[in-house]
C-alpha positions in Angstrom: -4.8 -33.3 58.4 -1.8 -33.7 56.2 1.1 -35.6 57.5 3.9 -34.3 55.6 4.6 -31.1 53.6 2.6 -31.3 50.3 3.8 -28.8 47.3 1.2 -27.1 45.3 0.8 -24.9 42.0 -1.5 -22.0 41.6 -2.9 -21.6 38.2 -5.3 -18.3 38.1 -5.2 -15.6 35.6 -5.4 -13.0 38.1 -2.5 -11.6 39.9 -4.1 -9.9 43.2 -6.3 -13.2 43.4 -3.0 -15.4 43.1 -1.0 -12.9 45.4 -4.1 -13.6 48.2 -4.4 -17.4 47.8 -0.5 -17.5 48.3 -0.7 -15.4 51.5 -3.5 -17.7 52.8 -1.6 -20.8 51.8 1.6 -19.9 53.0 0.3 -19.7 56.5 -0.2 -23.5 56.6 3.1 -25.2 57.6 2.1 -28.2 55.4 1.8 -26.7 52.6 4.4 -25.0 49.9 3.9 -23.1 46.9 6.3 -24.0 44.3 5.0 -22.6 41.1 2.1 -20.3 39.6 0.8 -19.9 36.0 -1.7 -17.3 34.7 -3.3 -19.9 32.0 -3.7 -23.1 30.8 -0.6 -23.5 28.5 1.5 -22.3 31.1 0.2 -24.6 33.8 0.8 -27.8 32.2 4.7 -26.6 31.8 4.8 -25.4 35.2 3.5 -29.0 36.3 6.0 -30.9 34.2 8.6 -28.7 35.9 7.6 -28.8 39.5 5.5 -32.0 39.5 3.5 -30.7 42.6 1.2 -33.2 44.7 -1.7 -30.6 44.0 -2.8 -27.6 41.3 -5.3 -25.1 42.5 -7.0 -24.6 39.0 -9.0 -21.6 37.8 -11.3 -22.6 34.6 -11.7 -19.2 32.9 -8.4 -18.2 31.6 -6.6 -16.8 28.1 -5.0 -19.5 25.8 -5.9 -22.3 27.3 -8.8 -22.6 29.8 -8.6 -24.7 33.5 -10.5 -27.8 31.6 -8.0 -28.3 28.6 -5.2 -28.2 31.3 -7.0 -30.8 33.3 -7.0 -32.9 30.4 -3.8 -32.4 29.6 -1.9 -33.0 33.2 -0.2 -36.2 34.5 -3.0 -38.6 35.9 -0.7 -38.5 39.2 -1.4 -35.1 40.0 -4.4 -33.8 42.3 -6.4 -30.9 40.7 -8.8 -28.8 42.9 -11.0 -26.6 40.7 -11.2 -22.9 42.2 -13.8 -21.0 40.5 -16.6 -18.4 40.3 -18.6 -21.2 37.9 -21.6 -23.1 39.6 -23.5 -24.5 36.9 -23.8 -28.1 36.4 -22.2 -28.3 32.7 -19.4 -26.7 34.4 -19.1 -28.8 37.5 -19.5 -32.0 35.3 -17.1 -31.0 32.6 -14.1 -30.5 35.2 -15.0 -33.8 36.8 -14.9 -35.7 33.7 -11.6 -34.1 32.6 -10.2 -35.6 36.1 -10.5 -32.8 38.6 -10.5 -34.3 42.2 -12.6 -31.5 43.8 -14.5 -28.3 42.8 -14.4 -25.2 45.2 -16.5 -21.9 44.5 -14.4 -18.7 44.9 -16.9 -17.6 47.2 -16.1 -20.3 49.7 -14.5 -19.0 52.9 -10.7 -19.6 53.8 -11.4 -22.6 56.0 -13.3 -24.3 53.3 -10.5 -23.7 50.7 -8.3 -25.2 53.4 -10.6 -28.4 54.2 -11.0 -28.8 50.2 -7.2 -29.1 50.0 -6.3 -31.3 52.4 -9.6 -33.7 51.6 -8.1 -34.0 48.0 -4.6 -34.5 48.9 -5.8 -36.9 51.3 -7.0 -39.0 48.2 -10.7 -37.9 48.7 -13.0 -35.9 46.2 -14.4 -32.4 47.4 -17.4 -30.2 46.4 -18.7 -27.0 47.7 -21.8 -27.4 49.4 -22.9 -24.5 47.6 -23.1 -27.0 44.5 -26.5 -28.5 44.4 -27.2 -32.2 45.2 -28.5 -32.6 41.7 -24.9 -31.9 40.1 -23.6 -34.6 42.3 -26.3 -37.0 41.6 -25.7 -35.9 37.9 -22.3 -36.7 38.0 -22.9 -40.3 39.6 -25.7 -41.0 37.4 -23.8 -40.3 34.3 -20.8 -42.6 35.3 -23.2 -45.7 36.1 -25.1 -45.0 32.8 -21.7 -44.5 30.5 -23.5 -41.7 28.7 -22.1 -41.4 25.0 -19.9 -38.9 24.3 -20.9 -35.8 22.4 -18.7 -34.9 19.4 -17.2 -32.0 21.4 -16.3 -34.3 24.2 -14.3 -36.3 21.5 -12.3 -33.3 20.9 -8.1 -34.1 21.7 -6.1 -31.6 24.0 -4.5 -30.0 20.7 -7.8 -29.5 19.1 -9.4 -27.8 21.6 -6.0 -25.7 21.9 -6.6 -24.8 18.0 -10.3 -23.9 18.3 -9.7 -21.8 20.9 -6.9 -20.2 19.0 -9.1 -19.8 15.7 -11.6 -18.0 18.1 -9.2 -15.5 19.2 -8.3 -14.7 15.7 -4.8 -16.6 15.5 -3.8 -17.3 11.8 -2.6 -20.7 11.2 1.2 -19.5 11.1 0.8 -18.0 14.2 -1.1 -21.0 15.8 2.1 -23.1 14.2 4.7 -20.6 15.9 2.7 -20.7 19.3 2.3 -24.4 19.7 5.7 -25.2 17.8 4.0 -27.3 15.2 3.9 -26.8 11.4 1.0 -24.9 9.4 0.3 -28.1 7.4 -0.7 -29.6 10.9 -2.5 -26.7 12.2 -4.6 -27.0 8.9 -4.9 -30.7 9.4 -6.5 -30.1 13.0 -8.9 -27.1 11.5 -10.2 -29.8 8.9 -10.6 -32.7 11.5 -12.4 -30.0 14.1 -14.6 -29.2 11.5 -15.4 -32.8 10.5 -16.0 -34.0 14.1 -18.2 -31.0 15.0 -19.8 -30.5 11.7 -19.3 -26.9 11.3 -17.8 -25.4 8.5 -16.4 -21.9 9.1 -14.0 -20.0 11.3 -17.1 -17.8 12.9 -19.1 -21.2 13.7 -16.3 -22.5 15.7 -15.9 -19.2 17.3 -19.4 -19.2 18.1 -19.4 -22.9 19.7 -15.9 -21.7 21.7 -18.0 -18.7 23.2 -20.9 -21.1 23.9 -18.6 -23.2 25.4 -16.9 -20.7 27.3 -13.8 -21.4 26.1 -13.3 -17.6 25.3 -15.4 -14.7 26.6 -16.3 -12.0 24.1 
């Protein structure tokens, strides 16, 4: 139960799903939708503008995916992932990035509202449909402090760059979109290739597809 009205930003690239979520959440007098975004880059701007209590975050989106947006958001903002992905990799990557809960889109309306309430009350929530093994893997990983892979060491900016490379953006186009210089873009590309030990745009694209940053 929530003791005061809480504000929410919805991040989802499908309009019909966003509209459905707004219709559902607007039935609760304790929740107020203050903003919405279609991708990770818009999400970051929306969070900065509205400073919501909670962000309802999809994972697979254009330009910047949900995990990258979670990494970039303020640490004070609660994030509840709402996605179709139920693999261990997706769950663990979201939690490591800073998500407070993880709900599947196949869940019922009542479960979604329960998840939102739990997260807003400072608790973690994971859909029961996510296996016990995934939860154990996350907890065990925290205990053992598993070394980060080269992929995990990438900065939020480097992850933006690799996604745009995979989407066939040229340096000058990336610079314009990200409001940085082409020289800075080139430096990020060089750092990416060194960190990942990859030596071509096609190799970076293949990795981006493998990590489901983009879908081709």
